C-alpha positions, 0 to 999 in steps of 0.5 A: 932762639928758644930751648925746646927742652924747656917745653912741656909739649916737647917732653910729651912729644918726645915720649910718644915715639919712644912708646910707638917704637915699643909698640911697633916692634910687635907689628908683622915683619911685612909692615916694617917698610910700610906702616911701621916705618910710617908711624915711627917717622910721623911720631918722631916728626912731632918733636923734631918740628917743635925743636926746629921751630924753636931754632928758627928766628921768627914767630912766623917760622915757629908757628909754621913748624908748630903747624907741621907738628900738629899735622904729624900728630893727626897722622899718628892718630890715624895710623894708630887707628889703622893699626888697631883695625888691622889687629896689630894693637889691641883696643886697650893699648890703642885707647891709652896711646890715642888719649896721649896723642889727643892730649898732645894735639891739644897742647900743640894747638895751644902752643900754636895759638900762643905763638900766633898771638905773640907775633 
C-alpha cells in the first residue's frame, strides 16, 4: 500500500478540482446538471483514481487506476475547451488551466510508465 498524499502528481491532481469548482461557479445555472457537473466529476476523478490505485495491492491494479486517471484528465481537457468555446471561461483562464491540465497529463503518463516498469 502506498500513501497517495506523498505523490506530487496527486497534489497537482488535488489542486485541479479546487480550481475547477471556482471556475464553474460562474457557469450558467442551466449547466449545473450538465457541463458543470461533468467537469467537476471528471476533475475529481483524477485524484480519486490515483488514491484508489495506491490502495490496491498490485502494480497491475495501480497501473489500471493510473490509466483511468489519465482518461479523466483528457476528459477535463476537452470539457475546458468546450467551456471556452461556449464563452463560459475566457481565453486567458482557459490557457492557464489547460496548461496545468497538460502538465498533469504528462505527470500521469510518467507515473504509469514507472508503475509498468516496476512490474
